[in-house]
N, C-alpha and C positions, 0 to 999 in steps of 0.2 A: 417157667423159671422165674427166680428172683434175680433181676439183672440190675447192676449198678453202673450207670454211666457217669464218668468223671471228667471234668474240664476245668479251665481257669475260671471262667465267668459265663453268665448267660445274658450278657447285653447284646445289643443288636450287632449281627455280623453273619457272614456266610457259614462258618463252621458252627456257630450257635444255632442258626436256623436249621442246619442239618441235624444237629443233635435233637432239637425240639421235635422235628417231624419223625426222627428215628424213634424217639421215646414214645410218641403218641401212637405210631403204628404198631410198635412192639406190644404196647398195652392192649390195643385192639385185637392183637393175635392171641391174647390170653396170658401174657406174662405180667408179672408184678415189676414195675420199673421205678427206680429211684434215680435222681440226678444230684450229683454233689458238685458244688462250685461256690465261687465267691458271691454269687447272686447276680441280679441284673433285671432288665425290664421284662425278659421272657419268663421269669419265675411265675408271674401271675398267670400266664397262659398254661404253664405246667400244672400249677394248682387247679385251674379250671378244668383241665383235663383229667383230674384225679391222680396226678403224678406228684409224689412227695419230693420236694427239694430239701436237700441237707446242705447247710452252709458250712463251708470250709475255706479258709484264707489261701486259696490256691492261685491267686492272681500275680504273685511274684516269687522270686527265689530267695527271699529273706529266710535265714535258717530257723528263726522262731516260728514263722508262718508255716514252713514245710513240716517242722515237728509237731505243731498244733494240728495241722491237716492230717498228718499220719495217725495221730491218736483218734481223731474223729472218724476217719475212714476205717480204721481197725475196728473201732466199736460198732460202726455201722455194718460192716461185713459180718460181724458175730451176731449182733442184735436182730438184723433183718434176714439172717440165714441166706446171705448172698450166694448164688450159684455161679455167677460169672461177673467179672469186672471188665468193663470196656472204657479204656481211657482215650481222651481226644486232644491232648496237648502235651507239649514236652514236659512242663513242670509236673502235671498231674501224672504222667507216665513215669517220671523219675520217682515220685512219692509212692505210687502204686507198685512200682518195681521193687522198691525196698521191702514193702509189705509182702509182695509175692514171694520174695526169697525166704521169708519167715513162715508164711502161712500157706503157701502153695495152692492158691485158688486158681481156677481157670482165668486166664488173663489175655485179653485182646486189646490191641491199640488201633487207632486210626491215624493216618497221615493225611492231613488236609492241605498242607502247604509244604514248600521246601524251606528248610531252616538254614541259617548260617552254621558252617561246619568248622570247628576248631578241635584240637586234641581234647581240651577240657570239656567242651560241649558234647563231643562224641561220647566221652565217659559218662556224661550226665543223662544221655538219651537212652531210654529203654523202650524196645519196640515190641515187648511182650512175647508171647508164644506164637501168635499169628497176627497179621497186620492187614488192615483194610485200607487201601490207598484209593483216593478219589479220582485218579487218572493214571493212564499208562506212563506218562512222563515222570510222575512221582514214584511209580513202581521202580522205574530204571534208576531214579535218584537214590532210592533206598538200597538197591543192590550195589550201586557204584560207590556210594559214600559211607554206607554203614555195613556192607557185607551181609544184608539180610537174605536169607535163603529164598530163592524164587518160589519155591513150593509152599512157603508159608504166607505169601502175599495174595490177597484177594482184591481185585480191582472192581470198584463200584462207581457210582455216580452221585451227584447232588440231586436227590429226588425232589420233584416239584409237585405240589398239590394243584392239579389243574382245575379243581372246583374253586379253590380259594383264589387262584390266579387265573382270571378269565376276563375277557373283554366286556363281559355283561355286569361286572361289579359296578355298584352305584358309588360314585365318588363325589356326589354333589356336596357332601359335608365338607370335604377338603377344599373344594372350590369356594365354598362360602367362608371357611376359616381363613384362607389366605387371599381372599378377594381375587381369585383367578378369573380371567375374562373367558366367558363361554365360547366367544367367537375367535379366540386367539389360535395362532399356529404355534403349538407348544412343544418345546424340547424338554425331555425329562432325563435327568442324570441322577443315579443313585450309587452311593458308595460311602464308606467311612471317610470322614474329613481328617484323616491322619496323614502326616507327612509321607508316610510310606505307601499311601494309597491315593493321594489327591492330585497326582500329576495332571490327569485328564481334566479334573475339575478346574485347575489353574488355567490349563489351555483353553477350555471352554470360556471361562471368564475373560481371558485376554483377548479372544476373538469376537466377543459378544457384540461390540459396537459395529464391527464390519458385517456381522451376520444381520444385525438390525437394519443396516442400510440396504440389504438385498433381499430380506424376508419381511413382507408386509405383516404387521400386527403380530410380531414375534413375541414370545413369552418363554423364558428359560426357568425351569424349576430344578433346583439342586437339593437333593435329599441326603441327610446324613449328618452326624455329629462327630467331633474328634478334636485332636490337639492343635489343628490349624483352622478350625471353624471360625473363631473370632477374627483372625487375620483376613480369611477369604470373605467373611460377611462384610467386613468393613470395606473391602475393595468393591464389593457388589454395591453397597450403599453409595459409594463415591460415584460409581458409574451411573446409578439410577438418578442421583442428584444432578450430575452433569447433563444427562439426557432430559431431565424433567419429567420422567415417568418411571414406573416400576417394570423395568426389562427383566431383571433377575430376582427370583424369590429363593432364598435359602430357608429351608424349613427346620434344620436341626435334626436330631435323632428321632425316628418314628418307629412305631410297631405296626402301623396300618400300611405297610409297604405295598401291599396288593392294590390299594387305591391309587397310589402314585404310579405304579407300574402300568396301570391301564389308562391313565388320564391324558396321555400326550399324543402327538402326531408321530413323533419318532422318539427313540430312546437311545441313550448312550450309557454304556457300563461294561462290566466284566463279570466273569464267573457266575455265581448264583443269581445276581441281580439281573444280568443279561438273560439268563434262562427264564427267570420269573416274568420279565417283560415279553419274551417270546411266547410264553404261555398265555399272555394276555393279547397275543396277536399284534404286538407292536413291532414295526420295522426297527431293527436294532443295528447300531454301530458298536461293534465289540472292541473296546479300548481300555487299557489299564496301565498300571505302573510297570508291568513286565513285558508289555508288547502291544501290537496292534493287528487285529484281524480285518477290521473295517466293516463295510456293509455286509451283513450276514445273508448269504444265499446258498444254494446248492453247492457252489464251487468252494465254499469256505467250511463245509461240514467236517471234512477230515481234520483240518487244523483245529477246529473247535473242539472236536471229541478228543483228540490227541492231547491237548493242553487243558482239558476241563474248562474250556472257554476263559482261561487265564492268560493266553497268549505267550506263555513262556517260550523264550527262544526265537521269537519272531521279531520283525523290525519294530523299532520303538515308535510310539506316537509322536507326531509333530503338529504344531498349530496349523501349518499349511495343509497337511494331509487330512487333519480333522475337518477343517473348513471346507476343503474341496468335497469330502464325502457328505457332510451335512447338507450343503447346497445341492449336490446331486440328488440325494435321497428326498429332500423336501420337494424337489421339482418333478419327481416321478409321478406319473398318472396312475400307475398300478401298485401303489405302496401296500394295498391290502394283500396282494399276492406274497409279499415278503413276510407279512404277519401271519398268514395262513400257513406258510412253510415252516416259520419258526414254531408255531404251536404244534404242527405235526412232528417236528424234531423232538420237542419235549416229550410228547406222548409216546414216541417210538423208542427214545433212548434214555429219558430221564424221569421215569416214573418212580414214585415212592415205593411201589411194590418191588421194582427191581433193586432199589437201594437196600431195602430191609431183607430181601431174599439173599443178596450178597453177604450181608452181615450175619445172617442166620447160618450160612454155609461156613463162615469162619468160626461161629460159635460151636456148630456141630463138630467140626474137626477138632477144636480145642478140647471139648468135652470128651470125645472119643479117645483122644491122646491121654487124658487124665484117667479115664477108665482102665486103659492099658497099664 
């Protein structure tokens, strides 16, 4: 098929990585794939994979941008003879939904997150003919808040490339770039540094001096960029100056996430970042803005899967809980067992094959409905 994937942008993030991996695997399976968005750092990787990126200003709700995007997408659907459109964000789904009403193409959407629900936003939200939800709790959210028919929802996962994310990845270049100490006991945290995502980054920074007192040769690496990066970076600089050493390194936004996911002794994060670190056999503390799972082991599997490792609905992280789990995990003698179990979890439940198979089931149902 000729498939058009549409989203707001292709900068670094969990949904964007999901779309990137989906596009690459769909192409491997013999489809012609196009991605339309406002652009971003992952466009280069799309192009390197032979996937054409089509620019459209889908990054905000400005009426002129949505009108311009609509014209670009309409022409793309006609010129590229698109067989199916798959949208991945609220704004892109609204624009594609308006086009769908006029052009009647097979139309699928994905729900990567829970959105704020108001009467106006509910009217602006279009879930297409069938929906791919990335977790069971998002499926329930769609049914409860938008009245989406359960039979039209396909639950999938964030598929992880276990060759790209592996403990065998060579990360010597980032050690050199950031002057990381080879003999350090390194904690790695990866997330967007946006106000809506950076709660645990703040907590980690706040407890860093206490951790430094109890963990010899500690090094904390925080990866990600966003609207509070400068604020947090300044706070880290102040702590480093106070201590007279480089305790915390903030890298900013990166595309070589696999190297950072593999370079530490333990990892802290949520959602796709946590799964990527698990694929690298890193012991993981699952913590984010929506809740706290803690040290991931067999006892946390159900809560991880149910919330797509986003911790929605669970207890919130606190500095004390985070500090306690970090110290406990750093002191464990069998940390490699946590890492091995994490990789097994990714291989068993979060393969790219499963993710794309689930999407293709939604595609097949949508196409058959159109044939009828």
